[in-house]
C-alpha positions, 0 to 999 in steps of 0.5 A: 280094356273097354270092359274094364273102363265100363266096369269101373264106371267111366262115362268115356273110354280110356282108349283114345285111338288106335294106330295101325301102320298097315291100314288107313285112317278110319274108325273101328266099332266096339262094345262099351257096356250094352252100347257101341262106340267108334274109336279112330284109327290112324296110320301114324303115331304122330297124327294120333298124338296130334289129334289127341293132345291129352293122351300120354300113354302108348301101349305097344302091341308090335311084335318083337321085331318092331317093338324097339323102333316103334317105342323109340318113335313114341319116346320122341313124341313129347306128350307121351310119357309112359310106353308099355311094350307087350312083346316078348323077346325084344333084342336085349341090346336094343332094349337097353338102348330104348331104356337109356333113351327113356331115362334120359327123357324122364319117361317110363317104360313098362315091359317088354314081355308084360301083360301091362298093369292096372290103376284100380277103378280107373283104367287098365293097360294090356291084358292085366286083370284078365276077363271081366269076371275076374276084374269084378271078382278081384274088385279091380273096378274100384280102388283099394290101398295096396300097391303091387308090382311083379315080374310075372303077368300071370302071377300078377293076376293071381296076386290081384285075387289074393289082395282082394281076398285079404285087404280092401283091394288093389290101388295099382298093380304093374307087371314089369315083364319077364325079359332079362332087361326090363325098361323099369324095375321092381324098385322103380315102382315100389318107390313110386308107390311109396310116394302115393299117400293113398297107398298104405302097404306094398306087395311084391313078387320077385323071381329067381335070377338077377339082382333086382330084389337086392336093390329092394333090400338096400332101399329098406335098409336106407329107409327109402321104403318105409311102408310095410312091404310083403314080398316073396321071391318065387323059384324056391323049388329049384333047389329040389332039382339036380341041375339048374332050372330055367323057368318061363321068363328069359331072366328067370335063371340063377347063374350063381347062389346069390341069384337063387330065390332062397338067398334073395328071400333071406336078404329081404327078410334081414332088411326088414321085409315081411317074407312068407315062409312059402307061397302058400303063406303069402295070403296070410302075410298079406292079411296080417300086414293089412290088419296091422 
């Protein structure tokens, strides 16, 4: 994250503090470009928030065992508006409870099972964007005009490169996470992008399983989404197998025909989305949409 800050031309880092419940209040030394900086470490989240009242984002690197209670602790602090949960395998019932609390408080959760996200030219959360070399190659150090959201973190990093090659670059990109019940949905972020004037087109990657893409199709029909949307639902290869296929994510499993990638892609195309004929056609559709 500090490498990204430096590449984006920030004079000060976006990381204000680290919380380590098993340690003591102290400082940690990090490289920031060619120089070194000290970042404070606090034993409690409450003290970190008190010392840094302008901070409104918490990235939760806790394990799946403690990710839910520590996220609930963050939700109880008024200044924290966005919580990112990196851990995979957070108990589904607990995750539903955390999400319900966040919505009641008007707060946003990204994850669980996410690599994070990027506000191009500003800051990144988690491991989104990959190495500093990929950040520069994909032009993530400066903002473009494309809003992107995906279930997959790995495919997000791939898509950032595709977007950079075919448009003026990414404005913001979010990986909502691959668990069955993410704290925010694909549609949540697409609607947010819809309201940002600097975002001129939308790009999305869905996947087999669940019904999130049908919500997007309905939003297109009702004109809640009016900006050009290029979307592809991955997992079309599942029809080549004789038995049901479980992909890498907990939520990537079709329990019935409507949850298959082919059915979702057909519904999105009928609703007015720009749907590639295959994943190989994804970059061409993005390029043509951007040029139009």
